[in-house]
Structures are given as structure tokens and as C-alpha cells.
C-alpha positions in Angstrom: -54.8 8.0 -49.7 -51.9 10.5 -49.7 -50.0 8.1 -47.4 -50.6 5.2 -49.7 -49.4 7.1 -52.7 -46.3 8.3 -50.9 -45.5 4.8 -49.8 -45.8 3.6 -53.3 -43.6 6.4 -54.7 -41.0 5.6 -52.0 -41.0 1.9 -53.0 -40.5 2.8 -56.7 -37.7 5.2 -55.8 -36.0 2.7 -53.5 -36.0 -0.3 -55.9 -33.4 1.1 -58.4 -31.3 2.5 -55.5 -31.1 -1.0 -53.9 -30.2 -2.5 -57.3 -27.6 0.0 -58.1 -25.8 -0.1 -54.8 -25.9 -3.8 -54.0 -23.9 -5.0 -52.2 -22.8 -2.0 -50.2 -22.3 -3.4 -46.7 -22.0 -6.6 -44.7 -24.2 -9.5 -45.9 -25.9 -11.5 -43.2 -26.8 -15.2 -43.7 -29.4 -15.6 -41.0 -29.6 -19.0 -39.4 -32.5 -20.1 -37.3 -30.6 -23.1 -35.7 -27.6 -23.5 -33.5 -24.0 -23.9 -34.8 -23.4 -27.5 -35.8 -26.8 -28.0 -37.4 -26.9 -28.8 -41.1 -28.2 -25.5 -42.4 -25.9 -23.5 -40.1 -22.9 -25.5 -41.1 -23.7 -25.0 -44.8 -24.0 -21.3 -44.3 -20.6 -21.0 -42.6 -19.1 -23.1 -45.3 -20.0 -20.5 -47.9 -19.1 -17.2 -46.2 -15.5 -16.8 -47.3 -16.3 -17.6 -50.9 -19.3 -15.4 -51.1 -17.4 -12.6 -49.5 -14.7 -12.8 -52.2 -17.2 -12.8 -55.0 -19.5 -10.1 -53.6 -16.7 -7.8 -52.4 -18.3 -7.4 -49.0 -18.0 -9.3 -45.7 -20.4 -12.2 -45.3 -21.2 -13.4 -41.8 -23.6 -15.9 -40.2 -26.1 -14.5 -37.7 -28.0 -16.9 -35.5 -31.6 -16.0 -34.5 -33.0 -19.0 -32.7 -36.6 -19.9 -31.9 -39.7 -21.7 -33.1 -37.8 -24.1 -35.3 -36.4 -21.4 -37.6 -39.5 -19.3 -37.8 -38.1 -16.5 -35.7 -35.2 -16.1 -38.1 -37.3 -16.4 -41.2 -39.8 -13.7 -40.0 -36.8 -11.4 -39.2 -35.6 -11.8 -42.8 -39.1 -11.3 -44.2 -39.5 -8.0 -42.5 -35.9 -6.8 -43.0 -34.8 -4.0 -45.4 -35.4 -5.7 -48.8 -32.0 -4.8 -50.2 -30.4 -8.2 -50.5 -28.1 -7.9 -47.5 -30.2 -10.0 -45.1 -30.6 -13.6 -46.3 -32.3 -16.5 -44.7 -30.6 -19.9 -44.8 -33.5 -22.2 -44.1 -34.4 -25.8 -44.7 -37.4 -27.7 -46.1 -39.0 -26.9 -42.7 -40.1 -23.8 -44.6 -42.7 -25.9 -46.4 -43.9 -27.4 -43.1 -44.0 -24.6 -40.5 -46.8 -22.6 -42.1 -49.0 -25.8 -42.3 -48.4 -27.0 -38.8 -48.8 -23.6 -37.2 -50.9 -21.4 -39.5 -50.3 -17.7 -39.0 -46.8 -17.9 -37.7 -45.0 -17.6 -41.1 -46.5 -16.7 -44.5 -44.5 -18.3 -47.2 -45.4 -15.4 -49.6 -43.3 -13.0 -47.4 -40.1 -14.7 -48.5 -38.7 -15.1 -52.0 -36.6 -18.2 -53.0 -33.1 -17.3 -54.0 -31.1 -20.5 -54.4 -31.1 -24.2 -53.4 -27.8 -24.8 -51.6 -27.9 -28.6 -51.1 -29.8 -31.7 -50.3 -29.0 -33.6 -47.0 -29.7 -37.3 -47.3 -31.4 -38.9 -44.3 -30.6 -42.5 -43.1 -32.8 -44.8 -41.2 -30.7 -46.0 -38.2 -31.4 -48.6 -35.5 -29.6 -50.1 -32.6 -27.5 -53.0 -34.1 -28.5 -55.3 -31.2 -32.2 -55.1 -32.3 -32.5 -55.2 -36.1 -30.2 -56.3 -39.0 -32.3 -55.5 -42.0 -35.1 -53.2 -43.1 -37.4 -56.2 -43.7 -36.8 -57.3 -40.1 -37.7 -53.9 -38.7 -40.9 -53.8 -40.8 -41.9 -57.3 -39.8 -41.4 -56.4 -36.1 -43.5 -53.2 -36.5 -46.3 -55.1 -38.2 -46.2 -57.9 -35.6 -46.7 -55.3 -32.8 -48.4 -52.2 -34.1 -47.6 -49.1 -32.0 -45.0 -50.9 -29.9 -41.9 -49.8 -31.7 -40.6 -46.4 -30.6 -39.6 -44.0 -33.4 -37.5 -41.0 -32.3 -37.4 -37.7 -34.3 -35.7 -34.3 -33.8 -39.0 -32.5 -33.2 -42.5 -32.4 -34.6 -42.4 -31.1 -38.1 -38.6 -31.6 -38.5 -37.3 -33.3 -41.6 -36.6 -36.4 -39.5 -40.2 -36.5 -38.4 -41.6 -35.9 -41.9 -39.4 -38.6 -43.3 -40.6 -41.0 -40.7 -44.3 -40.2 -41.5 -43.8 -40.7 -45.2 -42.1 -44.1 -44.6 -44.7 -45.2 -42.0 -47.6 -44.5 -44.4 -45.9 -46.1 -47.3 -45.1 -49.3 -45.3 -48.5 -49.3 -43.5 -46.9 -49.2 -40.1 -47.8 -47.7 -36.7 -45.1 -46.4 -34.3 -45.0 -44.8 -30.9 -43.7 -41.3 -32.0 -41.0 -39.8 -29.7 -40.2 -36.2 -30.5 -36.9 -35.0 -29.0 -35.3 -31.5 -28.6 -32.9 -32.1 -31.5 -30.8 -34.6 -33.5 -28.3 -35.4 -30.7 -31.1 -36.4 -28.3 -32.8 -38.6 -30.9 -29.5 -40.3 -31.6 -29.0 -41.0 -27.9 -32.4 -42.6 -27.6 -31.5 -45.1 -30.3 -27.9 -45.7 -29.0 -29.3 -46.6 -25.6 -32.1 -48.8 -27.0 -34.9 -46.6 -25.6 -35.9 -45.9 -29.2 -36.0 -48.4 -32.1 -35.4 -46.2 -35.1 -34.6 -42.7 -36.3 -34.3 -41.1 -39.7 -31.1 -39.1 -39.2 -29.3 -36.5 -41.4 -26.4 -38.7 -42.7 -23.5 -36.5 -41.4 -24.9 -36.7 -37.8 -24.7 -40.5 -37.6 -21.8 -41.4 -40.0 -19.3 -41.9 -37.1 -21.7 -44.1 -35.1 -22.4 -46.3 -38.2 -18.7 -46.6 -38.9 -18.1 -47.5 -35.3 -20.8 -50.1 -35.3 -22.9 -48.5 -32.5 -25.7 -47.7 -35.0 -26.8 -49.7 -38.0 -28.0 -48.0 -41.2 -30.8 -49.9 -42.8 -31.8 -47.6 -45.7 -31.6 -44.0 -47.1 -34.8 -42.0 -46.6 -34.0 -39.5 -49.3 -34.9 -39.7 -53.1 -31.3 -40.6 -53.9 -28.5 -42.7 -52.3 -25.8 -40.9 -50.3 -22.2 -40.7 -51.2 -21.2 -41.5 -47.6 -22.9 -44.9 -47.9 -23.0 -45.6 -51.6 -24.0 -49.2 -51.2 -27.0 -48.5 -48.9 -30.3 -48.6 -50.9 -33.1 -46.1 -50.5 -36.5 -47.0 -49.1 -37.8 -46.4 -52.6 -35.5 -49.1 -53.9 -36.6 -51.3 -51.0 -40.1 -51.3 -52.5 -41.8 -48.5 -50.6 -43.2 -45.9 -53.1 -43.6 -42.3 -51.8 -41.5 -43.1 -48.7 -38.8 -40.6 -49.4 -38.4 -37.1 -48.1 -36.3 -34.3 -49.7 -34.4 -32.5 -46.9 -33.0 -29.4 -48.5 -31.1 -26.3 -47.5 -31.8 -23.1 -49.3 -31.4 -19.3 -49.3 -34.4 -16.9 -49.3 -34.8 -13.1 -49.0 -37.7 -10.7 -48.3 -40.3 -11.0 -51.0 -40.0 -7.2 -51.5 -36.4 -7.6 -52.7 -35.9 -6.4 -56.3 -35.8 -9.2 -58.8 -32.4 -8.2 -60.2 -30.8 -8.5 -56.8 -32.4 -12.0 -56.3 -31.0 -13.0 -59.7 -27.6 -11.7 -58.8 -27.7 -13.7 -55.6 -28.8 -16.8 -57.4 -25.8 -16.6 -59.7 -23.4 -15.9 -56.9 -24.6 -18.9 -54.8 -24.7 -21.3 -57.7 -21.2 -20.2 -58.8 -19.8 -20.8 -55.3 -21.5 -24.3 -55.2 -19.6 -25.2 -58.3 -16.1 -24.5 -56.7 -14.2 -27.8 -56.3 -13.1 -27.0 -52.7 -16.8 -26.3 -51.7 -18.1 -29.4 -53.4 -15.4 -31.5 -51.7 -16.2 -30.1 -48.3 -20.0 -30.7 -48.9 -19.2 -34.3 -49.9 -17.5 -34.9 -46.6 -20.7 -33.9 -44.9 -22.8 -36.1 -47.3 -24.5 -32.9 -48.6 -25.3 -33.1 -52.3 -25.0 -29.8 -54.3 -28.4 -28.8 -55.7 -28.1 -25.7 -57.9 -31.5 -24.6 -59.2 -32.8 -21.5 -61.1 -35.1 -19.2 -59.1 -38.0 -20.5 -61.1 -37.1 -24.2 -60.4 -36.8 -23.4 -56.7 -40.1 -21.6 -56.6 -41.8 -24.5 -58.3 -40.2 -27.0 -55.8 -41.5 -25.0 -52.8 -45.0 -24.7 -54.3 -45.1 -28.5 -54.9 -43.9 -29.3 -51.4 -46.4 -27.0 -49.7 -49.1 -28.9 -51.5 -47.7 -32.3 -50.7 -47.0 -31.5 -47.1 -50.5 -30.1 -46.6 -51.8 -33.5 -47.6 -49.2 -35.4 -45.5 -50.0 -33.5 -42.4 -53.7 -34.2 -42.9 -53.4 -37.9 -43.7 -50.9 -38.5 -40.9 -52.8 -36.5 -38.4 -49.7 -34.4 -37.4 -50.3 -31.7 -34.8 -48.0 -29.6 -32.6 -49.9 -30.7 -29.5 
């Protein structure tokens, strides 16, 4: 009992100390993916601006493993003083469902939404010219068409599953190690389709080596403004919201979280940051803490149902 009381007193004492001194040292944006991936690129894009506004160095730290879970758990157990920040994606609302016990969402507190990354359904141009043609081919031969994705539970996989269920299709699912491998499968014709983050396939679409048939996100992308969404094509609930966000340990004092929310949202409004995000096809998505919390809660509920209905497993 004495130990519990002592721990409680220490927490009460530490909270105001954290708040009064933040930031007092280097701020780490912890990325669970390799450099070049969407969330890592986004983190690196913000370091200089955040450093200027916070008055402390801001660096990106990569901690790879388990699709971002290793990095997220590191942040969850780090000193809750606001200096260790997870830059994670919407995989945060998938990982705990697919692999229960690996990551408890309650151990991380949402800070700010950084951006939404539109996905694009791409095919080999020698095979399909329109979305209707692809759907017709899939319905004619259920289970014959090969759908690549960047790994089970990835945004590309979840987007595929939402579209597949909405269109009433069956594909041969082909999980790859990452986006580049999935793109290669479609380029070579070994796979028929792939829901890709738009920035990863823009050059291939512009060169004509891949054909974009539709946007898999809730909204169109600025990189291909004339390309309709799967929703617009007549497939309700086929969209997937691939977001990038910042989170901290759930034990972090609320006023530090609020300060970080203001800092991130202010940086996202800078013209030079918005311009660079636009070149990557990333849409700025500033939210309040409460709005971000509500979005995550909603997605955890929706993805629980999606995983069940689609029969998604890690095996």
C-alpha cells in the first residue's frame, strides 16, 4: 500500500514539473517504418518547422518492427513528458484488432492529425482500361484476379477489402513485404490490381506503365483531380481513410498534449509545408484532440467489424 501511495504522489509531483519545463530537450518523432514511407516522410518534413516553434531540436528516430507496433509501444512506455512522439498511421486502428495483446490503444493519447494520404487503384495498362472492366473481369472469374497489397492489415490491404466487399468481388490476395514490391507485381503483370498510396505510383501513372482507375479514399486527390473515387463510381462504403497522426504516451499531461496539438496544427498551416505536402498528394488534416480521439474510436469499431466480415487473419 505504501508503494502505491508513493507512486501516486510521485506522479502528482511530476505532472506539473513536466508541464512547466516542456520542452527542455530534443524532441523525438518516432517512426515505425523505413525512410521513404509516407509517415516517415511526413515526420521529416515537419522537423525544422517544429524545432523553430518549440525552441528545441526535433529529430526523427526509426524503430522498426511489427508494422509500426514496436515504435508505438516504445512511445507508450517512454517518459510521459512530451519529448517522445509517435508518428503513426491508421494502422493504429488495425494492429490491436488483428493481433490482440500486442498494442493497447489506450496506452497512447492522440495529439494531432497530420495528413490524409489518398490511395489509388492501379492496374497494368495492358489488362484493364476502366474500373467497370476490372469489376466485370473479377465477377466473371471469382478468385482468379490477383490483388497485391503492402502487407496484411496495411492501409492498402484494408482499402482492398472495403472495395471488394462493396463490389461483391473475390480476389486472390497477395500480401507483399511493402509498397515497392506490390507495385512491381502489378508492373510485371503478376498481379492485377493494387490500392497504392498516390505518391508511390504517380510517376508510373504519368509514364503510362500503370493505369489509375479510381481513388480509394473518401475524397479525390490533387495529383489526379479528374480521377473519380470508388464512392463516386457507385460503390458505397468502399473508401478507406489512410491518415498519418501524432500520438504520445497516455500518461502525458493534458496541457502538454494541447500545446503539441497547437504546434502541429500551426506548422501544417504554413504555406511552404502545405505546398510540399501537395507535391506528395498528402492532404493537410488538422483536427482538435477531441476530434482525433473520436475518429480513432470510430475506426476501431468499424475495423473490428471489417476484420470479422472479411475474415482477415495474420496467418
